[in-house]
N, C-alpha and C positions, 0 to 999 in steps of 0.2 A: 851425562848418563845418570840415571836415578837407580840406586841400589836398594832393594828390599831384602827381606829374609829369604824368600823363595823365587822372586822374580827381579829382573832388571829391565828397565826401560831405557832403550838406547836410540840414538838418531838413526835415520835411514841411511843405508849405504847403497851405491849403485847395484851391487849384487843382489839386493833384496827384491828387485823387480821380479825375479823368477818366482819367489814364494808368494808375493802379492798377486801375481798373475794366477797362480794356482788357487789361492784363496778366493779372489774376486770372481773367478769363473766357476766356482764350486756351488752346486745346489745346497750342499750341507752347510756351507758357511754363510751364504747370502739369502737363503729362503726366508729367514726370520725378518729380513729387511724388505721383503716383498719382491725379491728377485729369484724365483724358483729355478731359473736357468743360469743364475749367476749374472755377471755384468757383460759377458761376452766381449771382453776386451783383449786385444792382441798383446803379446809380449812387447812388441816394438812401441806401442802407445804407452804402456805402463813404464817401460824403460825411460822414455822421454819425460814422463811425469816425475818419476823418481829422481832423475838427473836434475831437473829444474828445482825440485824441492831440496835436494842436497846442496844446491848453490845459494839458497835463501839465507838471509841473515838469521841469527839465532832467534830473535824476537819478531818473526814475521807475523802477519795477521792470521796465518794458518800454518799449523805444523803437525806432521804425522811422525810417530815414532813406533818402534817395534817393542813388543813385550816378549822377553825371553826367559826361559827357565833353563838354567845351566847351559847357556849359550845356544839353546835351541829356540828359534822363533815359535811362539805359540799364539801370537795375536798382534793387534795393532791398537794404538790409542792416539787420539788427536785432539787438537783444539782448532776452532775456526771462528770466524765472525768476532774477532777480538775488537771490542768497542772501547777504546781508551778513554774517551770522554765520559761514557756512562759506566765504565769500569765493570764490563761484563764480557763473558766469553762462553761459547758453546763447546761441548766436547762430544766425542764419540769413542766407543770402545768395542772391540770384537775379539773374543777368544775363538780362534779359527776352527780348531778341531774339536769334535764332540767329546773325545776322550779326555780333553784338557778342561772341560767345563764341569762345574759343580764341585770343584776341589778348593775353592777359595782363592784361586790365582787371579781371577778377575777382580775380586774384592780387594786384594792386596794391591794390585796394579792401579786400580782406580783410587784407592786411598792415597797412594804415593802421588798420583797425578793431581789430585785435588790439592794436596799440600803444595805441590809445585806451582799450580796455577795461582793459588792465593799468595804464595810467597814471591814468586818470580815475576808474574804478570801484574801483581798488585791489583787484582780485580776484587770487587765486592760481591759479585753474583756470578754463579756458574749455572748454565741452563742446558737443557737437552730436549730433544723430541724423540719419541719412540713409538713403535707400532703398538696398537692397543692389545694385541694378543701375545706380546713378548713379556709374559708374566715373570720369567726368571730375572730378566733385566729390571723390571719394576721392583721386584723384591730386593735386588742388590742396591738399587738407587735409594730406596726407602731406608734400608739398613744403614746406609752411609749418611742419612739425614736429608735427602732430597724430598721435596713435597710436590705433589701435583697441584698446579695452579690453573690448569685449564685444558681445553682440547681445541685443536684447530680442526674444524669440521670439514670432512671430505677433502683433506689437504694433500693426500698422497695416493697415487695410483698403485694399488697392490695387485700385481700380475697373478698372484695365487687366486684371488677372488674375482679377477677381471673387473674390478670396480674401484672407486675411490673410497678410502677409509679415513677415519679421523686419526689425528696424531695426538698422542698424550704429551703434554708439556709439563716439565718438572724443572725445579730450580733449587739451589742451595745458596744461602747467604753466608757471607763471612762470619757474622756474629752467631750463626747457628752451628758452625763447624767446630767440633771439639778436637780436631786434629787426628792424625793417624800416626800411631807409634810404629816406627820402622825398626826399632831395636829389638 
């Protein structure tokens, strides 16, 4: 568990499948990622995925955790594609409900997560890809020190546009990270 001033990041529990099902199938939560109808996943399939993830070793190649405010889940954060040889990892973050966005909770959670990734996974580079129109996310990433290093052209099918769109590629190097004060 990672404790901040206003948010806590905790491991998934089997009971979390219900909230993930709600979020992943929500237009509001998933449209920024190009899924205007959500992911259309069943509770049973998500329960199976969550149970498998709960059984993984602590330092698996991929890990998803919940962001909570006062024990209330407000979002999720993850890492994937952990490349031990090249000391890099990709991350993702989602604040699920509109009313929880824009309050600095995602910024705090991501700052805590970056500290965790650099300290615990001993990576030298954290990278991400994001939709070109997800401007609030771009602003958050830049605020925390990420830099755009390129675009993957027509790399992602955006159902909202019924077309392929570019993905914005950003990264943060260990030596650029000033740390995130959680006290």
